[in-house]
C-alpha positions, 0 to 999 in steps of 0.5 A: 871095595877090593881089599889089597893083599898084604905083600909077600917080601922075599929077600935077595941079598940085601935087597927086597923083592916085592911080589904084589898079590900075596900076604907077607910071609917071611921066616927067620932065615930070610926065605919063605919056608921052602927051598929056593927053587924058584917056586913055592909048593903052596899045597904043603902049607899047614892048615892054620897057615892057610887059614891065616892067609884067608883071614888077610883077604877080602871075600872076593879073594877068599872065594878065588883062593878057595876055588883052587882045590878041594882042600882049600875050599874046605879051609876057606869055609872054616867057622873062624873065617865067617864070624864076621861079614861086611857086605857093604861093598857087595850087591847082596840080594835074597839069592846071594844071601841064601848062597851064603847061608851055610856059612852064616851058622857061625856069623856073629857080626854083620855090616851092610848097606842099603835096603836091598841088603837089609831085606836079604839079611834074614836069608843068611839064616844067621840066628846067632848074630850078635852085632848088626851095623848098617848105613844108607838106611833111608829106605829101610822101613819098620817092616824090614827092621822088625823082621830082622829083629824077630829073626835075631833074638840073640842080638846085642848091638844094633847101629843104623846110621850116620845117614838118616832112618827116615822111614823107621818109627817107634813101632820098629823100636818096640819090635826090637825091644820085644824081640831082642832082650839081650840088646845092650847097644842101640844107636839110630840116626834121623828117626823123626819121632821116638815115642815114650812107649817105644822107649819104655819098651826098651827099658822093660824088655832090654834089661842089659841096655847100657848104650843108647843113641838117638842122634839127629832125631826130630823129637825124642820123649825125654821123660821116658829116657829117664826111666831106663836105669841100666843106661851107662851111655846116652847120646842125643847129638843133633836131636831137636825139640828137647826140653832141657828144663825137664831133662836136667831134672830127670836124666840126672837121676839115672843111677848108672849114667857115665857118658852123655853126648848132647853135641850139636843141640841147643842145650843151655848153660843152666841145664848143664849146671843142673845135670852136673849138680844132680847126677852123681855117676856122670863122668863125661859130658860131650857138648861140641858145637852147642851154640848156646854154651859157646855164646854164653860169656860166663859159661865160656870163661868158667869152662875154657881150656884150663877147666875141663873138670868142674868141682863135681868131678865132671869132664866137659868136652866142648869146642872151647876146651882142651879135649886132649887134656880133658881126656888125659884127666880121666887117667891116674897118671897125668904125666903123659903127653896129652896129645898121645893119650889115646895112643897110650891108652890103646897100647897100655899093658894095664887095662882098667875095665871101666875106663876102657868102656868109657874110652871106647864110647868116647871114641865113637861119640867124637868120631860121629860128632866131628863127622857131622860138624865137618859135613855141615861146616859151620862158620867160625871153626877154623881155630878149633880145626887147626888147634885140635880138630885135625889132630883129633881126627888123626888120633881117631883114625888109629882106633881099633874100632873100624867104624870109628876109623872110617868116620874119622877118615871121612871127616878128614876128607870133608873138613878140608874142602871149601868148594868141591865144585871148583876143587878148592880146599883150605890150605891151612887145614890141609897142611895141619894134617900134613904136619901132624903126620896125617899123610903117612897115616892115611897111606897106611889105612889105604893099605888095609885089606878092609875096603871101607878104610881103603875108600875113605883113606883114598878120598882123604888123600885125593882131597888133600892132594889138591894142595901142592905141598901135600901132593909132594908129601903123598908122592914122597911117602909112596902114595902114587904106588898105593893109589895106582894099586887101588885103582885096579880094585874091583870095588867101584868106590875104591877105584873111583877115589883112587882115580881121583887121587891120581887126577889131583896128583897128575896136575903136577908135572913132577908126578906124571912120570912116577904115575906112569912108572907105577902102572897108573896109566894102565890102571886108569885105562882099564878103569874106563873099560871096567866101569864103562856103564853106570860109573860116571864118577869113576869115568870122569876121574879116570878121564881127567887123570889121563887128560893131565897125563896126556899133556906130557909127551912120554906119558901120552905115548904110554896112554896110547900104548895102554889102549887109551885112545880107544877108551877115550873115544868110546867115552866121547861117543857113548857117555852122556854125562857132561863131566865125562865128555869134557874130560874125554875130549880134553884128553883126546886134545892133549893126545893130539897135541904132540904131532911132531914128536909121536904118532898119537895125532894120527892114531886119534884121527884113525880111531873109528868114530873119533872125529864124528864123536868130537864133531858132535860134542862141538854141538853140546849145550855145555860150553866146556864140552864144546871148547875141549872138542873144538880144541881136539879138532883143531889139534887133529887138523894139523895132520894132513890125513885128518883134515878131509875126514874132519870136513866130511864129518861136518867139522868145518861148520862146527869150527866156523861157529864152535859156540853154536847159535848163541846169539839171541836174535840169530837163534830167534831167526832160525826158529822163526824161519822154520816155523811154518813146518814145525808143530802143526798140531799146535795150530789145531789146538790154538784154534780149539782154545780160541773157540771154547771160551764159553764151553764147558769146564771139561772142554776148557781144561782139555784144550788148555791141557793140550796146549800145555803138553804141546808147549813143552816143545820149544818149536811148538811153544813159539808156534802157539804164541805166533798163531794167537794162542796166548789170548785164549789161554789168558781167558781160560786162566780167568775161568772159575774152574780149578782144573782149568786154572792148572792147565792154563797156568801150566801152558802159560808157564811153558810159553813164558819161557820164551821172551817173545811169548813173554812179551805177548803175555804182557801185551795181552793183559796176562800179568793181571790174570796170572797175578789173580791166579797166584793170589786167589786160586784154590789150586796150589799147583795153579798158584805155583805155576802162575808164580813161575810164569811171572818169574820167567817174564821178569827174571832179567833186568834186560827184559825191555832189550830182549822184547825190543829185539823180538819187536824188531824182527816182527814177533808181534804185529801189534807191538808198535801200537800197544804201550806197555808199562813193564815196570808197573807189571814187574812190580805187580808180579814180584809183589804177588810172587813174594806173597805166594812164597810167604804162604809157605814160610812158617817163622818158627820152623824157619828160625829153627832151621836157620839156627840148627845144623840138624837135617831134621829141622830142614825136613820139617820145613820141607814137609810144610812147603811141599806141593805134592802135585809138583812132583809130577812136573818135569822140567824141559832139557831144551831151551830157547835162551839157555845154552846149557843142558837142562834149560829150565833148571839152568834158568832157575839156578841162574835166577838164584843169582838175580839181584831181586831177593824175591826171585831168589826165593822163588827159584829156590822154592821151585828147585825144592819142589823139583828135587824132593826125593820121591817125586816122579822126576826128582832123579832126572832133576837132580841130574840136571842140577848136577850138570849145570853146577847148581851145588856151588850156586846153591851154597852161595845162596844159602850163605848169602848175608843179603838173601832172605831167610826163605831163599837160604833155607830152601837152598839148603834143602835143595842141597840136602836133596842133591846129596840124597840123590847122589847117595842113592845113585852110588848104592 
């Protein structure tokens, strides 16, 4: 994330001349410390001034500045500039870390991101490190963390999160305890199980440990925590399976415990009361989003807004309490404005050491919990967010702690969003942020040289700008200039969020001219060239913003002059991501819409490959892409010079049928007309399957397996069905051999995707065979694929109509002579699909997952529901009845909307198997899910009141899997 330089300001008369690229250096006489001769002799600057200049730059700019001369290279290596290092925005492998080693001698504070950088930390040779903080830690394992601890025995603070440390176990915690005796702060998120011996090791070896956090863990040994007598602060926010009866007896005896955070847990009112009565040292008790407390009428009435402090002198912070008033009660002077209490504390001249420590911890605890609540977005919090939640986030964004600022900005960007797929935000929350001065505050953070703050602030500005009133405020406060500058960042995350902000702002006609004047158009075009490979998010945002701007006549000319035509055609030709294709085609359509007022129409038509690319996009499986590409060709056809070229590129046929062969019968006729020359291998394997019903299980398995592999192709699938391959596969499905079950079920699953084959399976008696597999096969995979085949066959209420269509065009020679009871077959199929799904449903686990927002609870359900072999399955991208990319995935997503609750659960269960991290094709399936807009449908299924609990929980897990894959892709 490139950090913006502070601007040098020269005064000329009464006006300021802004020179972007240099720090703000100004002396009393209004000059720059040099004679006003039109240039500055930078080499005459004092060393301490140059070092101060270096300290205001990010590492990229420091390196560039240090390369200008030998003197500045030496000054750029000054120890005072290298006591802190933030590697999150940089790719840092072992070689890069080794190159930094000479400067790592004085390093005391390090922030990093991801496993690769974690593995490289030891190559920095920074043995004097005092603080390490990391995020994106899902892949970091015990070995990596143990080596880090062993090489940095001076370590005093270690923080990993807020994402989950899923591969870290108690063994690593023990290694930390043994190797880092000076440790006073340890915060870990998402560790599955923290054993007592690991906690005992911390208490034994880390005698100065005062701040301990095990957040969002599946289980923590409560009694062992009660033995660490040095603790001042303890957080178990979001952790599950805690025994509160035991805790209330043991933790109350901790002699020095001042602050305790149990937010997002199931703590009971009795446990709170006992802790308050037994602990003599406890001062601050955080219990935000604890449903058991909020639902207890008596507890609520006792501790409501007017009673933050109980008679034992304990401060309780909960959603129903006035948090600002409660924090203010910690100070002797209670006359101050309660809403300004954090500001007053930060800027107060008289500091009380003990209270400073409490407030510093409290800022962190609140920022972490509010971020988690914003991410899970539980129901019923509108009042909390409007009354004090938004104000708390804005207050925390002014913290002196960088990680608190970032978490607060991220939470602010998240809590306003209702539906990110449709760019919907809560207007009330957005305007609450604006009323409390949040826009100016966010823009100030976006000016920071710290790229982490730049990115999170730009993201919040982008999300808030969906609201027209907020967008106006952003523009009025100079936000367009700031975002245009950030869009030029060398850091992809910063540039992406800035481009998103410009995209949202460019929706308003009144902002388009200002974006052009600020150089935003050039920045957006340059982004496309800079991130043309591997930057789908930034490319979609840049192309979307250019599409909005190109709708304006003057701005469209600016886009063309900045090289936008070439950039957008490059995207249309080369990018395979649906969102980018759609926005690039829309931008080209808008550029070509001004034929009477400028030459852009001709410019687009004459750009090499433009027309061919647009014609190809009209054949896209995505309706949005087809529509925008057809619109662009339509606009271009108004230019005489373009018409012949469009026809030569095949555009006439495309425009005659812009939606492609979507008619079910039409497409069937097209496929069947070509049947005699498609997939000849299918005929051979069908014959083999027909001849081996009495053969050895090995031959049966191979014959069915060959048909399974061939049937992945839609053309071959139709050929297999037409040539009589269904009946032998049904016979093989009745085999006694488990391996034959799997291959036969897999082939029937593929065949059932086609409605004509689905009819054949029903007619040939395949439903009872698949039901038998689904109910009684020893192979989980066979049962799974049999259930999916049955779901394909009966996932539409229009099944009879679809099968009738195939009967009319002669897909089955015996269809007129067979009487099939589809309703009876459907009832039988659904009954056994439901029974199969319920075998993976553990009521206690599902209830815990439904009642808790902690991801650890979902992880427990995932582990019990996972079919490991299913990770090797790859869903097809082509489809017979699906017009969208990722046909099978699209069908399961559509099934989530099916009226049948059984099919909803089946679809969610299938998507869970296909998207679990670690699966062979999980990343591919995640891409397909994103392409078909699955997130919105999954959220609807997870929140549907009428959906069964299995469908809800499985849908939530799939959403979590998608978030994981998105984070992995962004590293």
